[in-house]
N, C-alpha and C positions, 0 to 999 in steps of 0.2 A: 698382119692377122686381117682376116675377112670377117666385117661385121655385116650383119643383117639389118635392113632398116624397114620397120614394120610402120604402116599408116593407117590411121583411121579414116573412113570416107567423110561422115557427116561432121562438119564444124572443124575438122582438121585439115583433110587434104581438099574439099569441096565447101564452098561458101554457100551463103544463102541464095545465091543465083544459081547453084547447081552447076557452076562451072570451076575448073581446075585452073588456079591461077598461074600465068606464063612463069613467075617466079618459081613457084613449086616444080613445073615441069622442067626448068633447068637445073633446079637441086637434084630432082629425081635422075636426071640424065647424068649428072656430074657424078653421082654417087653410083650409078651403073657403070659409068666409064671407068671409075677408079676400083671395079671388080666387086661391089657390094650388092647383092640381092636387094631389090626392093619388093614388098609383099604388102598385101591389102590385108587389115586385120579389123574386123566389123562385126557388127552386132547385126547386120543385115542378113535376110535370107539369100542362100546363093543366087536365087534368081534377081535380086535386087541390088546384087554385088558384080555380077559378071558383066555388064555393059561396061564398067570402068576398067577392065582388064585391058583393052585396047584404047582407052582414052588418049587423046591427042592434043 
C-alpha cells in the first residue's frame, strides 16, 4: 500500500533556525525510497513555501 506523507513547514519540518534537521532529511529520503510521496502541507502562501521544494 502506498502512503503519502504530508509535512507542515513551520515547527514540524523546520525549526526556529529555519533549517531542516538531518534526521528529518534522512526520514524523508527513507520514505521516498520506500515509494511514499512526500508533500508539503502548509498555511504559508505559495511564494513562502516554494523555496522548500528543493531544500537539501
